[in-house]
N, C-alpha and C positions, 0 to 999 in steps of 0.2 A: 661562255666561259672560256677565256683565252688559254687553252691548253691543247696538247696534241696527242692524238691516238685515234685509232678506229677500232672499236670493240663492239661485241654484241652484249647487250644488257640482259642478263637473265631475268625472266619474268615478263618480257615484252612479247607481243604477238609474234608468231613465226615470221621470219623475213624482215622484221624491223631492225635496222642497223643504225646505231648512233655514231656520228663522227664528231670529233672535237679537235679544233686546231688552236694552238697556242700563239698568241701574239708574241713576237720574238722575246725569249727569256721571260715571258709572263709567268709561267710556272713550268717546272721541269719534270712533273711526276707522271704525266699521261703517257709519255713514251720517251725514248732516248732521242732527244731533239737536237737539231743543229741550232745554235743560238747566235748566228752571225747577225750583227746589227745592220739595219738598212743604211745605205749611203745617205749622207746628209742631204743630198739633192735628189733622193729617191722620188720618182714620179708618183702621182697620186694613186695610180692603179696598181703599183707594185705590191705583190702579195708577200707577206712575211714568210721567210723560209721555215718549214717545219717538216718533220718526218711523220709518216703514217705507218701503222702496223696493220697487218691483215687480221681478220677475225680469228684466223687459226692460231695466230701468235699471241692472242690476248692473254693466255695463261702465263706467258713469259713476262709481259709488261704489266699485267694486272688488269682485271676487268672491273667495271664499276660495281658499286655495291648493289645488292638485291635483298629482298624483293623490290621490284620497281613499281612506282606509281603508274597509273594510267596516264601516259604522256600524250595520248592521241586526241584527247578532247579537252576543250576549255573547262575549267571548273564551273559548276553550277552554283548559283546563289539566288536568294529571293530578290525579286524585283521591287525596288523602293517605290513609294507612292509618287514621288516627283521624278522626272526624267533626268534631272541634273542637279548639282549642288546649288547653282544659281547665284554664286558669289563671284566677285571680281578677283581673279587670281593673277598676280604679276609673276610670270614665269615662262616656262617653255610651252611650245605647241598651243598657243592661245586659241587656234582654230578648233581645238578639241574640247574647250571648256563647256560648250553646250551639251557634250556627251558624258562629262565626268560626273559620276554618282558613286556614293559609298553606301555600304549596308547600314542599317539602323545601329546606333551605338549601344549594343548589348553590353551590360555590365557598367554602364555609366553611373557615376554617383554624384554628379554635380553639373550645373549649368552656369556659364559665365556670359553676362550680357555686356557687349561693347556698344554703348549708346551712341558714342561718337561716330562709329563706322556702321552702326545698325547691323550688328552681327551677333549671333548666339552660338556658343561653342559648348559641346558636351564633353565632359572629362571623366576619366576613371583613374583614381589614384594620382591625380595631378597631371595625367597624360591626355592630350587632346585627341578625341576620337572622330568628331564630325562637326561641321560648321553649317549654319543656316542663315539665310538673309531674313532680316526683320523689317517690318514696316507696312506691310499690306497683306490682305487676305483674311483668313479666319482667326478667331481668337484662341489663344492658349493662356491658361491661367497657371501661374507658378506662385504658390502661396498667395500673397496679396497683390502680385503684379500681373497685369493683363498685357499680353504681347500679341502682335499681329504677325502671323506667319502664313506661308502658303498652305493650302488645305492638306496636301500630302505630308508636309512637315508636322503639322498639328497632330495628325493621326499617328504619326511615328513617335512623337514625343509625349503624347497625352499621359500614358502610364508613368513614364519617368518623371514628368512634371509634378505628379501627385505625390512623389516620394522624396524629392530632393529640394533643397533650398536654392535660391538664385543669388549669385554674387554679381556685383557690378564692377566693371573695370574702371579704374580711375582715369579721367581724361588725360590724354597725352602719354599714357602708358601702353606698353606692348602686352599682348596676351601671353601668359606664362606658357612655357619657360622662356620665350623670346620670339622675335619676329624679324629676322634678318633683312627681309626685303620690304618691310613696312606695309604689307597689304592687308594686315589684320588677321592673317591666318598663322597660328602658332607653328613654329618651325617643324616639329616632328610630323604634324598633320600636313604641312605644306610639302614636305618631302614625300609623304605617303600619296598625296594627290599627284605629285610629279611622277611617281612610279605608276600610278593608274593611267596617266596620260601616255607614258611610255608603252604600257600594255595596249592601250587603244591604238596608238600609232603603229604598233606591230612591226618594228624593224626586223628584217631578216638577219640571221646570224652571219657575221662576216669577220674574218680575222685579217683583213687587208690592212696595209699601212696607208693612212690617209694624211696628206698635207692639210693643215688647218690653221686658222688665225690663232693668235695669242695676244691677250687672254680671250676667254669666251669661245674658244674653238670647240668644234664637235665633228664627229664623223658624219657622213651623209645621213640625213634623217631616216632614210629607209634601210639603213644598215647599221650594224653594231655588234659588239660582243658583250660579255656579262658585265664588265665594269662600266660600259657605256650606259647601262641602265642606272647605275649609281650616279654617274656624272650628270645625267639628265634630271634624275629625281632631285638630287641635291641642288642643282642649278635652279629648279623650280622654287626652292626655298631661299634663293639668294646666295647660294654658296658655290663658288667656282673652284671645283677640285683641281682643274688643270692649273690655274694660277697659284692656288694655295700650296699645292705640292711642289711646284717649281721654286717658290720662295723658300720653302723649308729645305728642299734638296740642295739648294745653292750652298748652304753651310753645313751639310751633313751627308755628303755623297757616300762616305764609307758606311753609314747606317743603312742607306738604301741599296748599296751594292751597285751603284751606277757610276761609271767612269766619265761618261759624256752625256750631259742632259739633252733631252730631245722633247720639246714641247708638243710634238705631234703624237707621242706614244707613251711617255712615262706614266701618265695618269690613266692609261688604259691597261696596265699590267697588274695582275693580282699581286704578284710578289713585291711590287713597288708600292702600290696603294695601301696594302696592309700595314706597311711601316708608318705611313702617314696617319692612318687611323689609330694605330697604337700610341702614337705620340700626341695626337691632338683631339680625337673624338672621345666620347664618354663610353668607357668599356662597361659592359653589363655581363651578367651571368650567362654562361652557355648552356645551362640546364634547361630542359624543355618544360620542367614542372616546378620551378623555383617560385614558391608563393611570395617570397620576400622581394623578388625581382622578376615579375612575370614578363613573358614575351609581349611586346606591344606593336601594333601596326606602325610602320614607318621605321622600325629598327632595321639596321643593316646587318646581315649575317654572312659570314664567310664560312664556306663549306669544304669538307674533305671528301671528294668523290671517289677516291681510290683507297682501298683498305691496306694495301701493302706499301704505300708511300705517304706517311703521315704529313699533314700540313694542309693549309688552305689552297685550293686551286679554283674556286668558284665563289660567286658572290651574288646576293639578291636582296630584295626588300620584303619584309614581312607584311602580309595583308591581314585583314580582320577575319576573313572567312576561313573556317577550318575545312580541311580535306577529309577524305575517308580515313586517314591515319589518325585523326583527332587533333592534329597540329595545324597551325596557321599555314596557309598557302604562301609560297615564295614567288614574288614577281621577279623574273629572271629571263635571260636569254641563254637557253640551255646548251645548244651546240649547232653544228651545221645541219641545215634542213629545218630548223625551228625558227620561230619568231618570238619576240618578247611577249611573255604571258605569265599568268599565275599558275603555279604547279605545286603538286603535293609532294614535296621533297623531304621534309623533316622526318618522315617515318623511316627513311632508310639512308639518308645522308647525314653524317654527324656535323654538328656545328662546332667549328674551332674557335670562332670569335663572334661576339655580338657587340654592336656599337649603336649609340644614339647621337642624334645631331648635337653639335657642341654649341648650344644656344648661349648667348651672352646677356640675355635680358634679366 
């Protein structure tokens, strides 16, 4: 999360200190930061300027909210029957595809068969939860239709298949609500898979300024801050936030509060990215218990980590698995000393905004 301060988080084990550094002007709430812009020709390794406060001064600048979740261990979840999703995903970190798996689609109320691509997707309330390859293995019966799936997938879906009807996707159509990169994986699910890849990749938190290509640029794969999780997850679904933001910013600099565009950093700042999401992504309820608009995996949430400075300063992607708080885990890159991972944040960090992929299907 690109923000600056060094504080002790109440509720953590003794001696555990969290540090958070803000990408220049990314958000101003963590501490009284210097916001000098990097030079246009700043070398790749130049660290963005930021101020730090000592633990003793946390009361002056504000400490993070508590009680804190257990941030020291990855969240536990049931091991699926198959080791990976087993589908072709056009997106980031393709070398991690053999390791990408999601939990069983609890709460699913429908199945969609894409006969053209040989894919089966489980949905809940029109939202895609999980995808399966079709064509070989054991038999799964859904009403009058007999499908061939991998044994672990059949075991996972057997109970659901007995309760729901099967819909068929018309040839040449994209799975709802859309499929920006054309790989047969619906956009919100594709973004969720991208977030899972980001967590498996485990980039170390870094608030450094990096020179990168445009469009399609990224921080070094083994490094990144909170917005980089979103950049990578969205790119897995065929959405280039770096490029899209620059196109929008070109005609609306006053809205973004940016005087001089910088393709290396603008899309990595919370305060800038939130403006783009407000203008172009689909806004959802911020309530954690809104039955009419429930939290869904793949939703992007902006968070307020400091109680005395309202406004978003952190961002992550919702997962399916619930933490001890009873709320979905958030895939994010928390701060210095951490790597991209799923964490139980919603029990103590307020959600300021929630967005869903702007599918065009």
